[in-house]
Backbone as a chain_set.jsonl record, in Angstrom:
{"seq": "MKLTNGVEQAICILVLLATQEKQIPVATDVVSKKLEVSPSYLKKIMRKLVVRGIIKSVPGSKGGVTLAKDPAAITMLDIVEAMEGEMKMFPDHGLIEKVFNDSENAGRGQKIIRNVFNGADQQLIEYFSSITGEDLLKQGFGDMQTPHLDWNELTEDKKKSGESK", "coords": {"N": [[-3.52, 1.816, -18.14], [-4.336, 2.216, -15.058], [-4.114, 1.323, -11.494], [-6.463, 1.214, -8.833], [-6.41, 3.189, -5.613], [-7.103, 1.16, -3.882], [-5.468, -1.429, -4.397], [-2.879, -0.188, -3.424], [-3.484, -0.024, -0.766], [-3.936, -2.24, 0.1], [-1.737, -4.133, -0.588], [-0.327, -2.962, 1.656], [-1.957, -3.799, 3.832], [-1.132, -6.482, 3.565], [1.53, -6.672, 4.291], [1.301, -5.232, 6.775], [0.005, -7.642, 8.193], [1.571, -9.45, 7.878], [3.963, -9.18, 9.241], [2.694, -9.149, 11.857], [2.274, -10.709, 14.955], [2.411, -14.134, 15.134], [-0.477, -15.898, 14.969], [-1.854, -14.29, 16.508], [-4.867, -12.136, 15.894], [-5.046, -8.906, 13.817], [-6.821, -6.027, 15.135], [-9.734, -4.599, 13.25], [-9.896, -1.939, 13.336], [-7.593, -1.153, 14.37], [-6.112, -1.349, 12.059], [-7.517, 0.222, 10.254], [-7.082, 2.707, 11.329], [-4.241, 2.863, 11.201], [-3.855, 2.726, 8.536], [-5.302, 5.461, 7.823], [-7.939, 5.079, 6.908], [-11.677, 5.061, 6.297], [-13.554, 2.74, 8.524], [-15.753, 1.578, 7.279], [-14.789, 1.58, 4.391], [-12.818, 0.158, 4.596], [-13.637, -2.568, 5.307], [-14.722, -2.868, 2.704], [-12.222, -3.486, 1.34], [-11.099, -5.568, 2.674], [-12.801, -7.562, 2.65], [-12.721, -8.301, -0.175], [-10.329, -9.316, -0.193], [-10.491, -11.452, 1.857], [-12.472, -13.052, 0.1], [-10.851, -14.067, -1.913], [-9.02, -15.496, -0.381], [-6.898, -14.46, 0.705], [-6.372, -13.265, 3.013], [-8.08, -13.893, 6.329], [-11.095, -13.781, 8.409], [-11.311, -13.066, 11.772], [-13.608, -14.204, 14.115], [-15.147, -12.51, 17.219], [-14.221, -11.111, 20.262], [-12.028, -11.01, 20.816], [-11.023, -10.628, 18.055], [-10.209, -10.245, 14.58], [-8.37, -9.722, 11.845], [-6.493, -11.76, 10.054], [-3.192, -13.339, 8.123], [-4.292, -15.841, 5.648], [-2.45, -17.432, 4.365], [1.073, -18.256, 4.144], [3.132, -15.504, 3.454], [4.911, -15.94, 1.223], [3.304, -17.703, -0.63], [1.75, -15.649, -1.613], [1.026, -13.878, -4.255], [1.917, -10.47, -6.118], [-0.083, -10.593, -8.238], [-2.154, -11.629, -6.934], [-3.447, -9.974, -5.213], [-3.151, -7.934, -6.77], [-5.546, -8.387, -8.748], [-7.458, -9.176, -7.1], [-8.546, -6.97, -5.896], [-8.639, -5.644, -8.452], [-10.043, -7.358, -10.365], [-10.111, -9.716, -13.067], [-7.013, -9.626, -14.916], [-7.002, -7.682, -17.117], [-6.658, -5.25, -19.599], [-7.576, -4.166, -21.752], [-10.779, -2.885, -23.06], [-12.198, -3.964, -25.158], [-14.756, -3.809, -27.344], [-15.558, -3.993, -29.596], [-15.04, -2.068, -31.633], [-13.594, -1.605, -33.943], [-15.222, -3.204, -35.819], [-16.952, -1.178, -36.81], [-15.052, 0.719, -37.827], [-14.473, -0.514, -40.125], [-16.551, -1.492, -42.647], [-16.537, -4.135, -44.017], [-16.454, -7.66, -43.149], [-14.252, -8.775, -43.539], [-11.859, -7.289, -43.137], [-12.507, -5.861, -40.898], [-12.899, -8.007, -38.917], [-9.905, -9.003, -39.202], [-8.42, -6.582, -38.054], [-9.88, -6.515, -35.524], [-8.736, -9.114, -34.506], [-5.956, -8.38, -34.43], [-5.762, -6.113, -32.873], [-6.718, -7.249, -30.19], [-4.69, -9.45, -30.242], [-2.934, -7.886, -29.132], [-2.991, -6.338, -26.853], [-3.711, -8.622, -25.626], [-1.309, -9.948, -25.371], [0.092, -8.016, -23.772], [-1.419, -7.902, -21.62], [-0.524, -10.691, -20.563], [2.175, -10.437, -20.375], [2.183, -8.885, -17.909], [0.736, -10.486, -16.365], [2.715, -12.376, -15.75], [4.734, -11.089, -14.916], [3.532, -9.982, -12.395], [3.102, -12.418, -10.909], [5.427, -13.33, -10.155], [6.451, -12.166, -8.302], [6.365, -12.331, -4.734], [4.641, -11.799, -1.798], [6.483, -12.299, 0.351], [8.853, -11.707, -0.835], [8.63, -9.011, -1.178], [8.819, -8.168, 1.662], [11.54, -9.36, 2.049], [13.0, -7.551, 0.545], [12.446, -5.072, 1.547], [13.056, -5.298, 4.142], [15.927, -6.131, 3.954], [18.853, -7.426, 5.118], [17.953, -7.517, 7.811], [15.963, -9.877, 9.762], [12.433, -10.205, 9.285], [10.276, -8.347, 11.153], [8.183, -9.179, 13.942], [5.491, -8.135, 15.472], [3.067, -6.59, 17.846], [0.335, -5.108, 16.623], [-1.8, -4.342, 17.555], [-1.31, -3.69, 20.281], [0.702, -1.735, 20.1], [-0.763, 0.137, 18.734], [-2.692, 0.685, 20.862], [-0.838, 1.488, 23.034], [0.061, 3.752, 21.912], [-2.134, 5.239, 21.928], [-2.683, 5.467, 24.803], [-0.193, 6.891, 25.279], [-1.065, 9.155, 24.366], [-3.246, 9.916, 25.413], [-2.073, 10.551, 27.937], [-1.103, 13.278, 27.469]], "CA": [[-3.922, 1.322, -16.932], [-4.271, 2.707, -13.559], [-4.81, 0.598, -10.709], [-7.13, 1.892, -7.542], [-6.172, 3.2, -4.163], [-7.331, -0.371, -3.076], [-4.198, -2.064, -4.386], [-1.952, -0.2, -2.553], [-4.039, -0.475, 0.81], [-4.329, -4.208, 0.121], [-0.653, -4.364, -0.518], [-0.048, -2.133, 2.931], [-2.663, -4.667, 4.963], [-0.581, -7.744, 3.575], [2.746, -6.144, 5.135], [0.948, -5.237, 8.515], [-0.284, -8.791, 8.62], [3.041, -10.343, 7.954], [4.529, -8.397, 10.419], [2.076, -9.442, 13.3], [2.736, -11.973, 15.764], [1.342, -15.257, 14.779], [-1.873, -16.535, 16.119], [-2.817, -12.822, 17.017], [-5.305, -11.443, 14.752], [-5.118, -7.425, 14.131], [-8.162, -5.656, 15.005], [-9.717, -4.174, 12.064], [-9.949, -0.505, 14.024], [-6.124, -0.753, 14.243], [-5.748, -1.688, 10.481], [-8.064, 1.724, 9.578], [-6.438, 3.81, 11.924], [-2.801, 2.812, 10.599], [-4.004, 3.396, 6.826], [-5.988, 6.377, 8.038], [-9.235, 5.011, 5.636], [-12.442, 4.86, 7.191], [-14.009, 1.262, 8.568], [-16.743, 0.917, 6.247], [-13.938, 1.247, 3.276], [-11.644, -0.992, 4.73], [-14.038, -3.691, 5.273], [-14.817, -3.567, 1.144], [-10.978, -4.152, 0.795], [-11.049, -6.634, 3.189], [-13.685, -8.381, 2.01], [-12.365, -8.821, -1.323], [-9.123, -10.203, 0.355], [-11.032, -12.661, 2.38], [-12.89, -13.7, -0.878], [-9.623, -14.407, -2.608], [-8.339, -16.256, 0.301], [-5.488, -14.197, 0.91], [-6.545, -13.014, 4.665], [-9.117, -14.314, 7.083], [-11.462, -12.87, 9.304], [-11.357, -14.002, 13.092], [-14.877, -13.153, 14.88], [-15.041, -12.464, 18.679], [-13.786, -9.675, 21.149], [-10.155, -10.726, 20.484], [-10.798, -11.034, 16.874], [-9.628, -9.238, 13.763], [-7.479, -10.596, 10.8], [-4.86, -12.38, 9.969], [-3.138, -14.021, 6.944], [-4.82, -17.085, 5.473], [-1.244, -18.128, 3.959], [2.058, -17.557, 4.145], [3.521, -14.551, 2.322], [5.579, -16.633, 0.172], [2.51, -18.229, -1.28], [0.738, -14.402, -1.918], [1.529, -12.948, -5.339], [1.175, -9.443, -6.417], [-1.099, -10.76, -9.091], [-3.151, -12.239, -6.15], [-3.432, -9.065, -4.597], [-4.059, -6.914, -8.208], [-6.798, -9.182, -9.229], [-8.456, -9.196, -5.584], [-9.081, -5.743, -5.833], [-9.427, -4.72, -9.697], [-10.504, -8.107, -11.089], [-9.142, -9.974, -13.927], [-6.092, -8.609, -15.652], [-7.51, -7.273, -18.7], [-6.625, -3.985, -19.701], [-8.623, -3.579, -23.105], [-12.123, -3.09, -22.546], [-12.749, -5.023, -26.07], [-15.967, -3.791, -27.237], [-15.729, -4.506, -30.959], [-15.459, -0.8, -31.994], [-13.135, -1.663, -35.19], [-16.283, -3.361, -36.718], [-17.584, 0.366, -37.052], [-14.54, 1.349, -38.732], [-14.6, -1.254, -41.665], [-17.707, -2.13, -42.975], [-16.701, -5.602, -44.541], [-16.123, -8.424, -42.094], [-12.985, -9.5, -43.559], [-10.868, -6.433, -42.33], [-12.888, -5.796, -39.288], [-12.283, -9.318, -38.185], [-8.665, -9.12, -39.157], [-8.432, -5.531, -37.111], [-10.058, -6.945, -34.344], [-7.798, -9.816, -34.051], [-4.782, -7.521, -34.078], [-5.817, -5.41, -31.589], [-6.824, -8.406, -29.405], [-3.604, -10.233, -29.986], [-1.547, -6.944, -28.846], [-3.301, -6.279, -25.442], [-3.78, -10.167, -24.909], [0.296, -10.168, -24.944], [0.457, -6.988, -22.744], [-2.062, -8.766, -20.14], [-0.155, -11.955, -20.306], [3.45, -9.788, -19.356], [1.579, -8.139, -16.81], [0.359, -11.701, -15.482], [3.939, -13.217, -15.677], [5.519, -10.269, -13.924], [2.924, -9.681, -11.104], [3.292, -13.656, -10.54], [6.805, -13.697, -10.061], [6.747, -11.456, -7.264], [5.638, -12.708, -3.959], [4.732, -11.061, -0.394], [8.185, -12.75, 1.302], [9.795, -11.022, -1.789], [8.776, -7.441, -0.971], [9.385, -8.187, 2.771], [12.766, -9.192, 2.143], [13.403, -6.286, -0.085], [12.308, -4.099, 2.534], [13.757, -5.52, 5.414], [17.063, -6.441, 3.479], [19.187, -8.665, 5.861], [17.086, -8.203, 8.959], [14.706, -10.723, 10.013], [11.336, -9.616, 9.536], [10.136, -8.148, 12.664], [6.984, -9.639, 14.367], [4.976, -6.719, 16.41], [1.4, -6.856, 17.946], [-0.169, -3.928, 16.068], [-2.837, -3.81, 18.356], [-0.691, -3.382, 21.377], [1.216, -0.621, 19.652], [-1.819, 1.015, 18.858], [-3.091, 0.892, 22.23], [0.095, 2.275, 23.42], [0.191, 5.116, 21.199], [-3.604, 5.989, 22.29], [-2.451, 5.813, 26.032], [0.581, 7.962, 25.558], [-1.502, 10.397, 23.651], [-4.327, 10.425, 26.38], [-1.576, 11.396, 28.884], [-0.385, 14.345, 27.37]], "C": [[-3.515, 1.955, -15.727], [-5.024, 2.164, -12.286], [-5.358, 1.823, -9.35], [-6.061, 1.978, -6.425], [-5.77, 1.806, -3.556], [-5.976, -1.229, -3.104], [-3.121, -1.91, -3.644], [-2.271, -0.395, -0.789], [-3.855, -1.902, 0.985], [-2.933, -4.53, 0.365], [0.062, -3.759, 1.136], [-0.889, -3.294, 3.972], [-1.724, -6.048, 4.759], [0.755, -7.559, 4.47], [2.32, -6.031, 6.579], [0.727, -6.553, 8.985], [0.784, -9.619, 8.885], [3.851, -9.937, 8.819], [4.136, -8.648, 11.95], [2.46, -10.762, 13.728], [1.852, -12.824, 15.331], [0.795, -15.43, 15.617], [-2.689, -15.287, 16.847], [-3.37, -12.08, 16.04], [-5.047, -9.465, 15.253], [-6.434, -6.974, 13.863], [-8.486, -4.686, 14.023], [-9.768, -2.417, 12.301], [-8.551, -0.386, 13.906], [-5.781, -0.78, 12.625], [-6.348, -0.009, 9.658], [-7.468, 2.584, 9.914], [-4.976, 3.86, 11.199], [-2.863, 3.295, 9.16], [-4.776, 4.544, 7.01], [-7.196, 6.253, 6.72], [-10.255, 4.695, 6.973], [-13.031, 3.15, 7.411], [-14.647, 0.869, 7.726], [-15.834, 0.764, 5.085], [-13.241, 0.087, 3.377], [-12.257, -2.42, 4.717], [-14.632, -4.129, 3.714], [-13.493, -4.437, 0.809], [-10.993, -5.619, 1.157], [-11.691, -7.883, 3.172], [-13.07, -9.022, 0.459], [-11.03, -9.418, -1.108], [-9.276, -11.476, 0.717], [-11.46, -13.515, 1.202], [-11.88, -14.556, -1.68], [-8.488, -15.406, -1.943], [-6.872, -15.881, 0.906], [-5.178, -13.681, 2.751], [-7.713, -13.811, 4.936], [-9.81, -13.806, 7.87], [-11.559, -13.723, 10.387], [-12.452, -13.161, 13.588], [-14.357, -13.396, 16.535], [-14.339, -11.066, 18.992], [-12.338, -9.551, 20.665], [-10.008, -10.917, 18.882], [-9.989, -9.951, 16.004], [-9.476, -10.012, 12.296], [-6.123, -10.758, 10.687], [-4.29, -12.724, 8.562], [-3.682, -15.258, 6.669], [-3.911, -18.177, 4.899], [-0.301, -17.729, 4.018], [2.336, -16.707, 3.061], [4.2, -15.083, 1.27], [4.675, -17.375, -0.981], [1.332, -17.037, -2.057], [1.788, -13.811, -3.066], [0.82, -11.705, -5.399], [0.195, -9.61, -7.343], [-2.415, -11.448, -8.155], [-3.947, -10.772, -5.719], [-4.14, -7.86, -5.972], [-5.267, -7.767, -8.276], [-7.823, -9.311, -8.017], [-9.341, -8.231, -5.751], [-9.415, -5.192, -7.286], [-10.1, -5.861, -10.715], [-9.529, -8.752, -12.123], [-8.42, -9.146, -14.782], [-6.36, -8.479, -16.871], [-7.481, -5.895, -19.016], [-7.025, -3.193, -20.975], [-9.863, -4.1, -22.712], [-12.948, -4.115, -24.005], [-14.223, -5.105, -26.701], [-16.177, -3.76, -28.918], [-15.629, -3.193, -31.753], [-14.826, -0.92, -33.65], [-14.016, -2.143, -36.099], [-17.095, -2.2, -37.032], [-16.675, 0.867, -38.143], [-14.624, 0.74, -40.073], [-15.71, -1.889, -41.574], [-17.773, -3.541, -43.691], [-16.067, -6.181, -43.311], [-14.723, -8.927, -42.354], [-11.81, -8.414, -42.896], [-11.353, -5.999, -41.018], [-12.374, -6.821, -38.48], [-10.657, -9.332, -38.327], [-8.005, -8.042, -37.945], [-8.748, -6.37, -35.844], [-9.149, -8.02, -33.526], [-6.628, -9.454, -33.632], [-4.664, -6.962, -33.203], [-6.033, -6.147, -30.187], [-5.492, -8.874, -29.016], [-2.503, -9.144, -29.073], [-1.755, -7.218, -27.375], [-3.162, -7.612, -24.765], [-2.023, -10.121, -24.326], [0.611, -9.25, -23.767], [-0.024, -7.816, -21.44], [-1.175, -9.996, -19.878], [1.739, -11.809, -19.678], [3.211, -9.439, -18.167], [1.402, -9.366, -15.415], [1.642, -12.185, -14.971], [4.698, -12.191, -14.508], [5.149, -10.133, -12.45], [3.093, -11.023, -10.356], [4.396, -14.097, -10.124], [7.107, -12.936, -8.656], [5.641, -11.595, -5.952], [5.658, -11.596, -2.608], [6.01, -11.149, 0.184], [9.068, -11.86, 0.223], [9.593, -9.592, -1.228], [9.203, -7.686, 0.64], [10.817, -8.379, 2.854], [13.646, -8.09, 1.597], [13.479, -5.35, 0.887], [12.803, -4.102, 3.589], [15.202, -5.767, 5.372], [17.664, -7.787, 4.332], [18.897, -8.601, 7.177], [16.101, -9.15, 8.822], [13.618, -10.014, 10.161], [10.715, -9.439, 10.79], [8.422, -8.948, 12.776], [6.527, -8.766, 15.701], [3.649, -7.367, 16.636], [1.062, -5.562, 17.945], [-1.193, -3.45, 16.941], [-2.295, -3.487, 19.513], [0.236, -2.011, 20.939], [0.482, 0.617, 19.389], [-2.111, 1.312, 20.185], [-2.127, 1.703, 23.064], [0.179, 3.593, 23.152], [-1.111, 6.057, 21.727], [-3.222, 6.155, 23.722], [-1.31, 6.995, 26.222], [-0.097, 9.343, 24.806], [-2.484, 11.105, 24.784], [-3.401, 11.088, 27.617], [-0.966, 12.263, 28.888], [-1.495, 15.47, 27.527]], "O": [[-2.33, 2.179, -15.481], [-6.198, 2.418, -12.017], [-4.83, 2.89, -9.037], [-5.123, 1.198, -6.257], [-4.739, 1.405, -3.015], [-5.452, -1.66, -2.077], [-2.427, -2.824, -3.198], [-1.519, -0.775, 0.108], [-3.646, -2.507, 2.037], [-2.691, -5.157, 1.397], [1.034, -4.367, 1.583], [-0.254, -3.607, 4.979], [-1.556, -6.726, 5.773], [0.955, -8.381, 5.364], [2.896, -6.646, 7.476], [1.155, -6.813, 10.109], [0.931, -10.347, 9.867], [4.656, -10.818, 9.123], [4.84, -8.474, 12.944], [2.868, -11.693, 13.035], [0.678, -12.518, 15.122], [1.103, -15.291, 16.8], [-3.737, -15.295, 17.494], [-2.658, -11.391, 15.309], [-4.932, -8.925, 16.353], [-7.118, -7.249, 12.877], [-7.617, -3.84, 13.814], [-9.661, -1.707, 11.302], [-8.198, 0.602, 13.261], [-4.998, 0.079, 12.219], [-5.767, 0.653, 8.799], [-7.136, 3.432, 9.086], [-4.626, 4.906, 10.654], [-2.077, 4.109, 8.676], [-5.121, 4.818, 5.86], [-7.331, 7.073, 5.812], [-9.969, 4.305, 8.105], [-12.917, 2.38, 6.458], [-14.337, -0.206, 7.212], [-16.005, -0.342, 4.573], [-13.07, -0.784, 2.523], [-11.629, -3.366, 4.243], [-14.946, -5.284, 3.425], [-13.455, -5.548, 0.28], [-10.934, -6.589, 0.402], [-11.272, -8.974, 3.561], [-13.077, -10.225, 0.201], [-10.634, -10.113, -2.044], [-8.646, -12.443, 0.289], [-10.966, -14.641, 1.13], [-12.174, -15.696, -2.04], [-7.515, -15.931, -2.486], [-6.011, -16.617, 1.389], [-4.157, -13.741, 3.435], [-8.333, -14.37, 4.031], [-9.106, -12.966, 8.429], [-11.824, -14.916, 10.238], [-12.477, -11.93, 13.598], [-13.498, -14.172, 16.954], [-14.006, -10.187, 18.197], [-11.68, -8.581, 20.288], [-8.937, -11.336, 18.442], [-9.308, -9.04, 16.473], [-10.328, -10.735, 11.78], [-5.089, -10.191, 11.039], [-5.043, -12.328, 7.672], [-3.553, -15.995, 7.647], [-4.197, -19.373, 4.839], [-0.358, -16.5, 3.971], [1.953, -16.95, 1.916], [3.973, -14.504, 0.207], [5.159, -17.631, -2.084], [0.392, -17.337, -2.793], [2.942, -13.418, -2.897], [-0.338, -11.535, -5.018], [-0.588, -8.66, -7.352], [-3.498, -11.723, -8.672], [-5.137, -10.664, -6.016], [-5.203, -7.241, -6.025], [-6.049, -7.447, -7.38], [-9.008, -9.567, -8.23], [-10.564, -8.364, -5.778], [-10.335, -4.383, -7.411], [-10.643, -5.473, -11.75], [-8.336, -8.451, -12.128], [-8.899, -8.159, -15.339], [-5.889, -9.249, -17.708], [-8.472, -5.284, -18.616], [-6.873, -1.993, -21.202], [-10.13, -5.202, -22.233], [-13.976, -4.783, -23.887], [-14.869, -6.152, -26.661], [-17.292, -3.382, -29.28], [-16.31, -3.278, -32.775], [-15.477, -0.394, -34.553], [-13.87, -1.72, -37.246], [-18.115, -2.481, -37.661], [-17.126, 1.347, -39.183], [-14.829, 1.434, -41.068], [-15.979, -2.705, -40.693], [-18.857, -4.069, -43.939], [-15.342, -5.539, -42.551], [-14.078, -9.457, -41.449], [-10.93, -8.872, -42.167], [-10.56, -5.797, -40.099], [-11.589, -6.658, -37.547], [-10.115, -9.778, -37.315], [-7.253, -8.465, -37.067], [-7.822, -6.864, -35.2], [-8.86, -7.943, -32.331], [-6.122, -9.974, -32.637], [-3.641, -7.046, -32.524], [-5.558, -5.667, -29.158], [-5.072, -8.814, -27.86], [-1.495, -9.532, -28.482], [-1.073, -7.995, -26.706], [-2.657, -7.785, -23.655], [-1.643, -10.237, -23.161], [1.326, -9.656, -22.851], [0.676, -8.255, -20.528], [-1.164, -10.293, -18.684], [2.373, -12.577, -18.954], [4.048, -9.677, -17.296], [1.693, -9.318, -14.22], [1.712, -12.42, -13.765], [5.126, -12.579, -13.421], [5.938, -10.139, -11.505], [3.238, -10.903, -9.14], [4.461, -15.25, -9.699], [8.103, -13.266, -8.012], [4.481, -11.185, -5.973], [6.528, -10.738, -2.456], [6.619, -10.127, 0.504], [10.071, -11.321, 0.691], [10.613, -9.054, -0.796], [10.312, -7.174, 0.788], [11.433, -7.668, 3.649], [14.745, -7.765, 2.046], [14.555, -4.793, 1.105], [13.073, -3.041, 4.151], [15.846, -5.695, 6.418], [17.153, -8.905, 4.281], [19.415, -9.452, 7.901], [15.424, -9.225, 7.797], [13.599, -9.171, 11.058], [10.622, -10.421, 11.526], [7.692, -9.185, 11.813], [7.152, -8.763, 16.762], [3.155, -8.297, 16.0], [1.306, -4.819, 18.896], [-1.435, -2.248, 17.059], [-3.066, -2.673, 20.021], [0.333, -1.214, 21.872], [0.831, 1.768, 19.655], [-1.663, 2.379, 20.606], [-2.594, 2.587, 23.782], [0.344, 4.474, 23.997], [-1.089, 7.277, 21.887], [-3.489, 7.317, 24.028], [-1.413, 7.869, 27.082], [0.48, 10.43, 24.784], [-2.57, 12.305, 25.047], [-3.866, 12.037, 28.248], [-0.222, 12.516, 29.836], [-1.179, 16.659, 27.485]]}, "num_chains": 1, "name": "protein.A"}
C-alpha cells in the first residue's frame, strides 16, 4: 500500500493551520507557495479536507482556510481517509474463484484472504486513529509551546524583502 503525495501535503496543511494565529485565515496562495504546489492542485486537496470537516474555507478578501476543529480532534486516520478514501488495501475482485472451480474451496479461500486483509486494515485503522494532530505538534515542538504565527504576514515579509534585493 502506497499513499499519495496528497497525504503528506494534507498533513503539512494541518501543521501550518495549527500554528496559524487563531481567527486569522491563511490565504490559499500562501499555502500553495509554502508547499510549492499549483493553486489548482491545492484546491483539490483542500476540498477533500473541507468535505471531511478538517478545515473550513473562509470567503472574502481577507479569507482563506482555517482548521475546522482542534488538532486534538483530528486523527491521522481522518487525514488519510480524506485523501485516499476508506482504509481498504485489498481490492477483492474475487479472483480466487477463478483458481478453484468448485464453490466450496473458492468460498473458503476467499474468506481466508478477506480475513487476512481485513485484519491488516483494522490494525492500520487503530494505529492511525490513535495519533492526533496535537500529538504531531507535541512531538515536533517538544517542550516548547506550539508557536502561533501569521503565515500571511511572513509570506508578505518574504516577498517584500525579495523585492528590495
